[in-house]
Every structure is written in structure tokens, then in C-alpha cells.
N, C-alpha and C positions, 0 to 999 in steps of 0.2 A: 504493498501499500505506499502511495506518495506520503512525503513527509515522516514516515514511520521512524527512522533512526535520527533524523532532525527531531522530531518530537520528543522521542524518550530521552534523547542528551538534554535538550532544553527544560523538560520537566525535572530531570535530577537536579540540574543547577539551579533552577528556580526552587524547588523545593528546600535545598540546602540554604540559600539565602533568606527564603521566606520565614523561615523558623528562627533567624537570628535576632536576639533583643537588642543588641548594637551592632553597627556594620562601622569597620575601620576602612580607609583608603585602600588597604592593602587585601581587604575581602572583596572589594568592588572590582579591582584590577585582576584579581585571580578568576572573579566570576565573567569577566568581561572577555579574558583570554579564553575562557572556556567556551564562552558564545560563539567568539570570533572563529574558533577552530570547528566547532559543530556546524555552524553556517557555510564554511569554506568546504567542509567534507561533504554537504549537501549540494554543492556544484552551484553555489550562489556567487554572482559575480564579485571579483575581488574588491573593485573600486565601490562597490555598494556595500560590502561589508566593513570597509574601512569607513565609510559616512556614518554607517549604522552605530558602529560602536563609539565613534566619537560623539556624536549625537548623545547616545544614553550616558556615556562618561559624563558629559557636560552637566546633562541634567540631574544624574545620580550623585553626582560628587558636592551638590549645593549643601549648604550648612541646614538647609529645612528638612532635608532627607535624612543627613547622617544624626540630626540630634532629634527627630521625632520618635515617637513611642513605639511606632511601628516601621522601621525603616526598611526591614526586608519587604514587605508588602507593599512599599512603597516604591521600592527599585523593581518588583516584578510589574507592578503598574506600569512605571515607565517603559519596561520591555514590551510591554503588551501595546500600549498605546503607539510606539515606535513601529513596531510590525504592522500594525492597522495601517499606519501611514503609508508604509513600504508597500503593502499590496494595493494601495488606490485611495485608501481614507474610508470612502463612502460606496455603496452599491452604484454602478453606473447603468441607467436603464438603454433600452435598444431606441434608436431613433426610428418612430412610425410616422408618417405624415397625416395631418387631419384631412387630406385628399387623396384617398386610397387610387390606385395600390400601392402600397408600400414597396419599395424594390429593395431587397437584401442580397448583396454580392458576396458568395462565400470565396474566399481566395485560400491558396495555401499549397507546399509541396505535395506531390504524389505519396501516398502513405500515411499521411497526417490524420485520415478518418474525416475528410471534407465530405464524403458523400454522405456516410452516415449521419455526421453531425447534421448537415442540411436537413434530413428526414427527423432528427430528433428536434430540432427546432421548430419546425414545423408542427410537431406534434404538439410541443411545448405552446406555441402561440395559439393552436386551436383549443387548448384547454383555457385560454384566457379570452375565447369568444371570437378569435379569428377565424377567416377562411382561406387559408394558403393554397397557394399552387407551387409545386416544385418544378423547376425547369433543368433539363438536361444539356448544359451548356459543355461538358466534356466530350468533344467529339474524336479525341485521339486514343485514350485509353481504352483498350478491349475491354468489352463487358461493362463499361463506365454506365452507360445509358440503361442497359439491362438492370445493373445493381442498383438504380435510383429507381426504376419501374417496380422492383421487387419490394425494397424498403418501404416505398409509397403505398403499395397494394397490401402490405401488413397492417400499414396505419390508415388503411382507407383515406388516402390523401392522393388527389390527383396530381400526374404527372406529365408535363408537356415535352415532348420530344419532337424533332424532325430528322429522321436518320439518313435522309436522303441529301440534306443540306450541310455543307462544310464550312458555311459562314456564320460565325456564332452570333455576330450581332444580328443578323435576320432572324436566328431562331429566336433570340431574346424578343426582338420587337413583335415576332408572332406572337411569343408567349404571352406579352403584355396584351396585344389585342384579344387574346383569349380571355385572360383574366377580366378584363373590362367587361366582355360579353357573358361570362358566367358568374360574375360578381364575386371574385376572389380579391380580398382586401390585402393580400401579402403575396408578393412574388420573391420565390427563392431561387437565385440562380446558382446552380453547382457548376462551377468553373473547372477549366484543366489544370492540371497541377504537372510539374516535373520532378524527377529524381533530385534535380538540384536548378538553383536560380539561373535563368539565362535570358537573353535579351528577346529572343522569338516570344517566350511565355510573358514577360512583361509587356511588350507591345501589343500582345493580343489583349491583354487585362486594361491596359491603357485605353486602348481603343474602344473597348466594351463599355470601361468608366464614361469616357466623353460622349459615345452614344447614346446610352442608356441613362446617365446621369441616377445612379442608385443612391438611395436615403442614406445606406448605411452599406459599409466594407467592411465585413468581419474576416479577419485572418484566424484560419485553424491551425493550431501548431500543436504538433504532438511533444508532450511534456517528458516524455522518456528521452528524448534527444539532449536534454541537458542544456548547456552552453550553446550549442549549435542552434536550439528553438529560439533564444536571445537574438542571433547573429541572423538568422530567418526574418523574424520580427522586425528587426532594424531595416534589413533590405527592402521589405515588402513596404514598409512604411515611407521611406524614402521615395520610392518610385510611385507608390499609387495614393499615399496618404489614408491609411487605414482609420476606422474608427473604433474599433475593438479588437478584442482578441478572444477566442475559446481555445481553453487549454484541454485537450483531448488525453485519454487513458491516464487519468490521474489515479485510478484504482491499480495502475501497475506497480512494477517493484522498481521505482523510480526515487532518485534524492529528492525531489520537489524544488531544485534550485531555480529552474525556470521560473515557477509562478512568482518567486520571491524577487527575480530579477527584472521579468519583461516590462513589468509597468515603470519601473524605475528609468530603465534604458530607453524605452521608446516614448515615454509620456502619454502612452496609450492605455486605456483600461482594460482589464480581463473583465468581460462581461458574463461568460458563461463558463463553465466547467463540465468536462464530460466524466462521470464517475463510474461507468460500467458499460457492458457491453449492450444490454437492453437498450430498447428504443425509447424507454422513458427515463434514462438515466443521463439526463442533461440538467444542471442547475444553474440558477441565477448566481453569479458570484458575489458573494458578501463578505468583504476584507476582515470586518470584526469576527464573523463566526467561524472564517478558515484560521484566523491568529487564535481563537479560542480551543479549537480543534488540535493546532499544534501545539498549544501550550497546556493541552490535557484538561481545558476546563469545560469540555463539553460543548454541545450545539442543540439545546433542548428545542429551540425554534425550529430548526430544520426537520427534527422528529415530528414536533406537532402538526408543522405543514405537510410532511408524509402522510400524518394520520388521518388530517383533514381530506387529502386528496383520496385516500384510499377508503375511508368510511364516510359516506354521505350522512347528513344529519338524521334522515329517516331511517337508515341502518342501524345507525348507533342507538337511536330511541328503541327501536324494535328490539335489538338485542339485550338492551338494559331492562325493559318490560319483561322479558321472556325470563332472564336472570332474577329478578325479583321475584316472580310467581313461583319458580320452581329451582330444583337442585341444577347445577352444571351438569349435561349429560354429555356423551361423546358426539351426537349430532350438534350441539352447541360449541363444543370445541372445534369440531372442523370447520365450522362456519369462522371462526375467530382465525384460525391458523391461514385458511385461505385470504382473509383480509389483510392479515399481517404479512402475508407473502407478496401482496401489491404493493407494500412499501419498501420492498429492495430486500436485500440478503441481511439475515439476522446479524451476520456480524459486525456488516458495515452499519447498521443501527446502534449497535451495543456500543461502537467507538465514539458514538455522540452523545452519549449519556454521561454525565459528570460523573467523574469517580471510578468508572468500569474500567479505565486503563490503568489503575493502578492496582487491579488484581492480576497477580502475575500467573503466568500460563494461562490465561483465559482462552479456550480453544471452543468455538461454537461450529459445529458441523451442518453446514446450511442443507445437506441433503437429510438430515433427520427430519425436516418438514415433509419431504417426499414419503419417507418412510411411515411415518404417523399417519398420513394421508391414506396410504395403501393398507395400514393396520386397521384403519377405522372402517374404510371402505370394503373391507373384507369380511367385516360383522354383519350379521342379521338386524334389522331394525329392533328387534326385542332385546339384543345385545347391546347396543348403542345406548338404549334408554335404561337399561338395568344392567350395569358392567359387572354386578355381583354375581350374575349367574356363569361368569365365563370360569368354567372349571378346565381341569387337563386336557379333555378332548376336545373342547372348543378352541383352546389356545393352539392346539396343535394343527386345527383345521384353519385357523385364522392364520397362521405361520405359514403354512403351506400356500394360502391363497393370496398373501401379501409378499412372497418371497424374502419373508424375514426368519428369525429363529424364534422359540419359545421363550430363550432367554432376552431377546429383546422385547417381546410381549410384556414380558413379567416387569421389565424395567420400566417401560412406558405406563403400565397400568400403576406403577408404585408413585410415577411423577403426576400421573393423573389424580390420584387420589390425594395427593399432597394439593394438587390445583384446588381440588374440590374442597378441601378443610381451608384453605385461605379465603376461598369466594365466601364461604360461610361466615368466616370471621370478618370478612368486609362488611356483609350483608347486617351482621348484627351491630357492627361499629364496636366490635369488641377487642380482644386481645391479639391483634395479627402481628401487632411488633413483637411482643413477648413472643408468640410463637416462632416467629423467624429469628429471634436472637437465640432461641432454644435448639434450632436446627444444627443437627452433627454434620461434621464433615461428610459421611456416608449420605446423608440426606442431600445435600447440597450436590454431592456427586451423582446421584441417584436422578435428580431433578433435570428433565429434558424439557427444553421450550418447544 
């Protein structure tokens, strides 16, 4: 996961400094040295690291901080505030014209995830009430048009293409006419990329920009390319004057330095980040939330937004009413699992919850959801409503039907019974906290989400 190495290093550093009742200049210098090394190892641009450390040093060495009652906490706050500023300060919205259609031109190198990101952006804008049209403007890469058509079909979003034409400007103009005729208020142009920046590519993009006059030019950058991502962003910005950046593959095994460098170097904001392969895994970039994630402070706002998207108000009220009337059964459990799955991988959700990062060796198998679904779906309706009747022979049948083992069935039923107890305590408004505190290590190990 992006930032994982940097995040663990910075959390350890801030944990040490936060707990100090008094801080000396030597303490600060040692901490800043560690922060500097952590940032450089994460592939953050050297000049940016130097400026970042100098700014923190200047603010943290002030007498007001050194003499305050909680100097450690104040230093951590300074680090957090400066990192938010480094990432752009505030959320930067996409430019949409009040006189549709709004034209968004997606640019970037081949392999950066441009086509998939175009579809993800269309999906995100549709959720905001827009009616997007995807346009296949990559006439060079084999199967580029087909790829856009496939992802468009998966999302049920229209795709305009003209495989007979080799004139990108003509294709874009035809698409605009189609959008106006069919009342599409956003047009997303998926342009061609190359394996490297060349004059031919830039001239084509400049020509398209001059002819179409897009309201927004978004550069799609692969965050796994490290400092190369920053160089690419600089060159595209110099040639085209981009309006914003989309960082893709932020879920990959990357050091994350590109995200911390690209805004400062180009002066252009990061507007979106790709957090996974699924077509709903594109997020608006919030500098403050990303900083909280990096420093291990969690990101509950994002969890709430994901939940609101997955659970409609009507669904949430329906589930609540059902649970108030009766004891949680396996049908209810299955409904809730399927709703949670809509929010994304469970392991990624846990990382957004404050404090969860402090639990060492926390491992969540996202395939567990699929196993649980298979187990419940292999039960009869009677067994789902009354799990107490699950004797040895029934469990053997369910194991065979779900492709699991009796041991896995037993483990799941143990955790389900624990969930039932917790739900009862919540309904009573009773001793839930006491019950959770009394859980043994074995109980926690047996607890499966």
C-alpha cells in the first residue's frame, strides 16, 4: 500500500515526540533528522524535503512551543499542518462549465491507467448527477478503443468512437455534437499516450486543446513510477498547461513520494486518486485526510462517505427496524456483509479507522467475505433463521456445498454467536464495553468479520 513505509516511520517518530513533557533543541533536531530520512526513503524530491524540514524547524523551535505544557503535541500539529500544505492545502474541485457540455481532456503516458481512470471519473461524476459521454481518442494503441468500450459497458456509460477516422480533432468534434444531441453534460476525452514523452504526442495534444478548448485537462500519473512521475507532470504542464493531476495505483507497493512532490513541483493540484482496480475506486483527493492517514490518525470522514454511498437511507432504516424487532440471524448477517463489500476491501477500510494501525500484525483476509457468503448460501432457510439446529451432519453438508471445511464452519459460527451477543448488548444499551474488555485473545482470534 502506498505510504505504508513512510507512514509507519512517521508514526513512530511522532509517537516518541508526542509523549515528551519537555522538548529540547537536541530532541527536535533528532526528530527532524528522522523525518528527513523517512521522506527521502519514500522518494520525495530532495528540494521539497529540505524546504519542508526547514519550515518545521523554524516553527517548532519557537519559544512558545518549547515552553508550552504540551510541546510534543504542538510539534506533531506543526508536522501535520505543513504536510497538508505540501499536499495542496485544500481540496481542489474539477472545473465544470455552467453551460454544458463540460469537456475534460485526459492526458498521460501509456500505461498510466488513463483509459480506466476516464471510466472511473465518468462513474464518479454520474453519481453526482451528471450524464457523461466517454470518447475514444486513442487511435494508435491496439485495442484502446475496445478497452474503453468494455469498461463503458460495465458501467452502462455511453462511449463514442469512430474507428474509420484517423483525425483525433474530427473525432472529438463529432463526439461533442453527439453529446449535445443526446444531452450529455460531460464529455471525457481519453487521448493517446506514448511510452515516453515525444514531440509528436505533444503536438497532437496541443492541436486537440486548441481546437476543442477543454474546460479541464487532467494528467493521469502512475504513482508507482516515483520521481519519474514528477518529471512527467512537469513536462506535460510546461507543454499543455494542465489543470490538475490524477494519481493512479495508490494501492500498489509504492513509496508514495510522487504524491508528496508533484503538487509542489508543478504548482498544479492533485484532484483525484485511484485507490484500487475496481471501477468505483477513484476518490476526490483531500490533503487533510491523506495527511491523517499517513500520520496514523485515521480518516473517518472517508469511511462515513463510503458507508453513505453503500447504504441508502431507506436500506439503513429497514435494517435497523428489522434488528430492533428480532435477534440477528444469518439472513441479516448476509445482507450486511454484501453492503459492506460495496464499500471496498475490508483491509483498506480498517486502515482508515483511527488507532487500527497501532495493532501489530493486524491481518484481514478479504476473501473471508466470499467464504462467509458461500457458507450462508449453502444453508437452508430454516438453518439461517435458527443456527442452533446446525448439528455435525448439517455442518458437513454445508462445508461440502460451500467448498469449505467443518473447522471453518465452526470458526465462523463462533464469531457469529459473538456478534449476536454484541448486538443484544447494543439493543439493551448495556454492558457492551465491559463485554469487549473481557474478551480473551482467543476470542479476538476467533472473531471473523
